[in-house]
KOLLUMKOL-764105 format. One record per residue: x negated, y negated, z of N, C-alpha, C in turn; residue in one letter. Coordinates in steps of 0.001 Angstrom, whole numbers, padded with zeros to 6 digits, always signed. Example, Ala and Ser with C-alpha at 12.3 -4.5 7.8 and 13.67 -1.06 7.14 Angstrom:
REM KOLLUMKOL-764105
-013190+005690+007800-012300+004500+007800-013200+003300+007800A;-012850+002250+007080-013670+001060+007140-012900-000030+007870S;
This chain:
REM KOLLUMKOL-764105
-013017+001791+010415-013713+000833+009609-015015+001469+009148X;-015156+001723+007897-016327+002425+007399-017486+001469+007215X;-018665+001895+007650-019856+001062+007552-020215+000731+006119X;-019956+001660+005193-020386+001479+003819-019530+000462+003065X;-018384+000100+003601-017527-000857+002910-018117-002259+003023X;-018154-002965+001921-018636-004334+002001-017485-005249+002421X;-017836-006453+002765-016881-007395+003340-015744-007709+002374X;-016061-007949+001122-015017-008290+000141-014048-007137-000054X;-014555-005903-000103-013644-004768-000276-012800-004562+000979X;-013366-004828+002152-012584-004749+003385-011472-005791+003395X;-011783-006989+002962-010776-008042+002909-009671-007646+001923X;-010051-007071+000798-009064-006591-000176-008204-005490+000439X;-008831-004562+001161-008075-003499+001837-007073-004086+002823X;-007486-005111+003560-006593-005714+004551-005395-006391+003887X;-005579-006905+002676-004451-007471+001930-003424-006386+001626X;-003882-005162+001420-002975-004056+001127-002563-003247+002342X;-003069-003616+003515-002789-002867+004738-001302-002902+005062X;-000738-001718+005297+000697-001625+005613+000947-000898+006927X;-000116-000408+007573+000023+000310+008830-000688+001635+008784X;-000297+002542+009696-000935+003843+009753-000466+004629+010958X;-001111+005755+011184-000804+006617+012322-001645+006119+013497X;-000967+005635+014523-001640+004951+015632-001975+005888+016777X;-003167+005708+017299-003636+006409+018488-003241+005593+019728X;-003251+006251+020855-002907+005601+022121-003804+004389+022386X;-005089+004516+022099-006030+003429+022384-005641+002147+021649X;-005235+002267+020406-004850+001088+019642-003567+000470+020189X;-002615+001300+020582-001389+000777+021188-001714-000002+022461X;-002586+000553+023282-002970-000105+024538-003668-001425+024255X;-004609-001430+023315-005328-002663+022988-004358-003734+022481X;-003475-003354+021556-002519-004323+021016-001586-004840+022114X;-001170-003960+023015-000309-004383+024123-001039-005364+025038X;-002282-005055+025376-003049-005950+026261-003217-007336+025656X;-003259-007390+024335-003411-008671+023644-002069-009362+023398X;-000971-008688+023750+000351-009236+023500+000748-009190+022031X;+000137-008295+021260+000373-008231+019815+001078-006962+019349X;+001422-006073+020267+002016-004800+019846+003355-005009+019154X;+004217-005841+019718+005516-006086+019085+005346-006692+017695X;+004460-007665+017575+004210-008303+016280+003675-007286+015275X;+002685-006503+015675+002107-005511+014763+003159-004494+014326X;+004027-004088+015250+005076-003116+014918+006129-003721+013988X;+006352-005015+014078+007295-005676+013165+006693-005860+011775X;+005396-006087+011722+004739-006405+010453+004237-005176+009700X;+003888-004137+010422+003301-002945+009815+004035-001696+010289X;+003902-000625+009525+004462+000670+009932+003468+001349+010864X;+003826+001467+012124+002979+002149+013102+003621+003497+013407X;+003086+004556+012816+003591+005909+013008+003029+006445+014313X;+003880+007073+015135+003472+007562+016454+003799+009050+016554X;+002769+009850+016837+002995+011280+017039+003460+011511+018480X;+004197+012607+018733+004701+012860+020095+003593+012891+021160X;+002425+013400+020792+001320+013472+021745+000897+012068+022201X;+000937+011107+021293+000602+009723+021640+001709+009122+022497X;+002953+009435+022183+004073+008963+023005+003897+009422+024450X;+003501+010685+024630+003278+011217+025976+002132+010482+026655X;+001007+010320+025956-000149+009623+026544+000186+008175+026883X;+000900+007513+025996+001236+006099+026181+002337+005923+027229X;+003201+006921+027324+004281+006881+028311+005614+006432+027757X;+005660+006092+026495+006896+005634+025853+006650+005527+024355X;+007719+005345+023629+007600+005019+022207+007766+003507+022104X;+006699+002791+021767+006807+001337+021709+007876+000881+020720X;+008575-000168+021093+009624-000744+020268+009066-001077+018880X;+009831-000695+017870+009461-001028+016498+008534-000045+015826X;+007996+000914+016595+007121+001919+015985+007975+003038+015394X;+007360+003888+014613+008066+004973+013943+007668+006288+014594X;+008543+006825+015435+008201+008090+016103+008334+009270+015140X;+007354+010130+015177+007386+011355+014382+007799+012499+015292X;+008641+013362+014817+009170+014427+015651+008485+015759+015362X;+008400+016122+014119+007870+017427+013742+006421+017299+013281X;+005503+017589+014195+004071+017519+013879+003399+018781+014401X;+002190+019078+013919+001475+020247+014447+001271+020123+015958X;+001171+021257+016625+000902+021226+018065-000585+021034+018295X;-000921+020586+019483-002306+020351+019857-002449+019020+020546X;-003670+018725+020950-003957+017444+021597-003876+016311+020583X;-003552+015136+021063-003417+013968+020181-004655+013785+019312X;-005835+013901+019910-007075+013711+019163-007219+014717+018028X;-006676+015921+018209-006776+016958+017190-005736+016776+016092X;-004590+016233+016436-003443+016189+015531-003396+014898+014705X;-003908+013812+015240-003770+012499+014617-004216+012479+013155X;-005407+012953+012875-005920+012926+011501-005151+013879+010592X;-004733+015027+011131-003939+015953+010307-002637+015309+009878X;-001983+014625+010791-000720+013956+010467-000972+012804+009487X;-002022+012037+009698-002354+010943+008777-002594+011494+007366X;-003248+012634+007288-003473+013268+005985-002152+013667+005341X;-001285+014283+006096+000016+014727+005580+000828+013524+005080X;+000818+012440+005854+001591+011245+005503+000868+010325+004514X;-000409+010623+004278-001254+009773+003425-001291+008346+003962X;-001553+008276+005264-001616+007001+005975-002994+006840+006606X;-003429+005607+006828-004673+005383+007559-004543+005800+009026X;-005680+005986+009657-005760+006260+011084-006053+004937+011787X;-005316+004665+012867-005516+003456+013664-005981+003894+015040X;-007237+003643+015356-007784+004127+016620-009008+003325+017022X;-009325+003427+018310-010549+002847+018867-011540+003951+019209X;-011094+005185+019152-011861+006347+019590-012857+006775+018510X;-014138+006755+018842-015183+007104+017866-015033+008509+017305X;-014602+009441+018145-014438+010822+017683-013316+010919+016649X;-012231+010235+016902-011118+010239+015949-011536+009543+014656X;-012236+008436+014764-012684+007723+013574-013685+008555+012781X;-014526+009297+013478-015459+010204+012804-014690+011297+012062X;-013646+011844+012699-012802+012846+012044-012103+012256+010822X;-011630+011029+010948-010971+010368+009819-011934+010217+008649X;-013148+009803+008946-014165+009664+007891-014443+011009+007240X;-014540+012080+008038-014793+013427+007510-013646+013895+006613X;-012432+013419+006896-011247+013779+006094-011009+012795+004946X;-011926+011853+004767-011792+010813+003739-010516+009986+003904X;-010163+009732+005153-008992+008914+005453-009433+007480+005754X;-008680+006502+005286-008979+005132+005718-008694+005017+007216X;-009422+004150+007890-009220+003972+009320-009532+002546+009722X;-008846+002093+010756-008968+000714+011217-008884+000676+012736X;-009598-000280+013326-009496-000504+014762-008649-001765+015000X;-008463-002115+016237-007632-003268+016581-008180-004563+016003X;-009486-004720+015977-010078-005929+015404-009638-006099+013954X;-009638-005010+013196-009213-005074+011803-007699-005299+011691X;-006932-004756+012611-005478-004975+012591-005176-006450+012850X;-005911-007067+013767-005750-008500+014036-006061-009296+012772X;-007147-008932+012101-007497-009615+010854-006438-009378+009786X;-005861-008174+009743-004785-007892+008780-003574-008776+009065X;-003269-008979+010339-002163-009883+010688-002446-011295+010171X;-003687-011740+010279-004076-013055+009753-003985-013080+008231X;-004512-012055+007582-004513-011968+006120-003091-012039+005574X;-002157-011361+006236-000766-011323+005785+000030-012555+006201X;-000607-013467+006937+000070-014688+007356+001004-014500+008545X;+000859-013383+009256+001702-013118+010413+001101-013636+011716X;-000150-014030+011657-000865-014550+012820-001703-015721+012322X;-001584-016846+012971-002337-018028+012548-003831-017755+012633X;-004533-018093+011581-005978-017866+011557-006652-018620+012705X;-006075-019737+013100-006628-020518+014210-006564-019807+015551X;-005699-018817+015676-005597-018085+016944-006576-016919+017014X;-007221-016613+015909-008118-015459+015863-009242-015544+016895X;-009859-016691+017038-010997-016827+017942-010673-016448+019379X;-009575-016969+019891-009188-016666+021272-008797-015196+021428X;-008090-014655+020449-007693-013245+020515-008922-012350+020453X;-009856-012686+019588-011113-011923+019484-011847-011949+020814X;-011950-013121+021406-012632-013253+022703-011981-012349+023748X;-010655-012386+023823-009929-011551+024782-010160-010067+024495X;-010084-009671+023237-010311-008275+022860-011685-007802+023313X;-012686-008625+023123-014050-008218+023466-014301-008156+024968X;-013340-008617+025784-013498-008461+027227-013222-007029+027669X;-012508-006253+026840-012217-004867+027230-012535-003832+026157X;-012636-004226+024909-012949-003261+023842-014412-002849+023946X;-014670-001617+023598-016047-001104+023663-016646-001021+022261X;-016613-002139+021544-017161-002177+020199-018653-002442+020258X;-019381-001775+019394-020800-002045+019262-021019-003315+018461X;-022224-003838+018502-022530-005079+017773-022232-004996+016274X;-022450-003834+015675-022212-003714+014236-020730-003850+013904X;-019860-003285+014729-018415-003376+014497-017975-004827+014606X;-018441-005521+015625-018080-006928+015822-018627-007771+014675X;-019839-007474+014243-020462-008204+013150-019660-008070+011861X;-019171-006878+011578-018349-006669+010377-017052-007473+010500X;-016418-007416+011664-015199-008207+011869-015442-009693+011673X;-016561-010185+012192-016898-011595+012047-017127-011959+010581X;-017789-011070+009846-018030-011314+008419-016716-011333+007640X;-015802-010444+007981-014492-010422+007321-013740-011716+007645X;-013821-012164+008892-013159-013412+009263-013721-014583+008456X;-015037-014658+008324-015647-015740+007536-015186-015672+006080X;-015122-014459+005529-014654-014297+004142-013195-014720+004016X;-012391-014432+005017-010996-014853+005015-010906-016378+005043X;-011708-017007+005887-011723-018469+005942-012082-019047+004575X;-013100-018468+003951-013521-018957+002631-012405-018772+001606X;-011718-017642+001662-010653-017385+000693-009475-018344+000886X;-009336-018876+002097-008273-019832+002377-008729-021278+002188X;-009983-021432+001769-010506-022763+001514-011085-023460+002719X;-011259-022731+003820-011828-023350+005016-013329-023538+004890X;-013964-022690+004097-015392-022811+003865-016223-022231+004981X;-017406-021748+004642-018278-021126+005631-018790-022084+006688X;-018899-023367+006363-019419-024312+007341-018497-024451+008540X;-017224-024065+008412-016300-024200+009528-016232-022952+010383X;-016910-021901+009960-016887-020667+010736-017785-020807+011948X;-017278-020417+013096-018052-020483+014323-018540-019109+014750X;-018345-018100+013914-018772-016748+014247-020156-016537+013674X;-021078-016074+014480-022392-015719+013969-022848-014440+014629X;-023628-014522+015680-024117-013333+016355-022955-012520+016922X;-022981-011197+016769-021846-010359+017119-021295-010522+018526X;-022102-010477+019543-021575-010501+020900-022041-011687+021719X;-023119-012312+021321-023725-013338+022157-023068-014705+022010X;-022366-014937+020901-021800-016261+020692-020296-016222+020812X;-019699-017358+021084-018236-017387+021147-017635-017191+019769X;-016393-016845+019756-015666-016646+018508-015385-017982+017860X;-014883-017956+016642-014575-019225+015974-013493-019974+016742X;-013626-021285+016715-012619-022105+017363-011445-022247+016418X;-010258-022451+016971-009075-022610+016111-009259-023757+015134X;-008772-023567+013926-008813-024609+012921-007561-025478+013069X;-007734-026767+013105-006592-027670+013269-006418-028519+012029X;-006746-027986+010880-006667-028757+009631-005494-028316+008829X;
């Protein structure tokens, strides 16, 4: 998730999100949230052999890649994403920094959750609880959470929920938005 992207352009990107080359960290986060199967059904999650080894299996519904450059997963992920012209999906700051240096789009689990909402694969009302659970183990800084919250508010507005119904404000100190029952 690039800092320079504004909220509206991020929301537009999420409308076009189709998946990417996934790092082990993102697979683990999605699994802990119970969303890995859903994400793999909705998006193309490309998996390099190095990630399969780190993760311990090829998750159901993902796309295993067989012929990739040798090296550690962290070294190979961005090269493969470049070759496939796919975004990088990771929680690892070093990998995301490499993706930015290679001019590759990149997304973390928070953005993947929002993409599931944008595409109608996850009820927007469930976002608050999932966000809360994610923040119990994700090591996101306040700025990352703040961007996610802003994208969520923009999504609510685009769906006609309006900003007054958003319960997201301060990045880490306040609870996430409550489910909408309208």
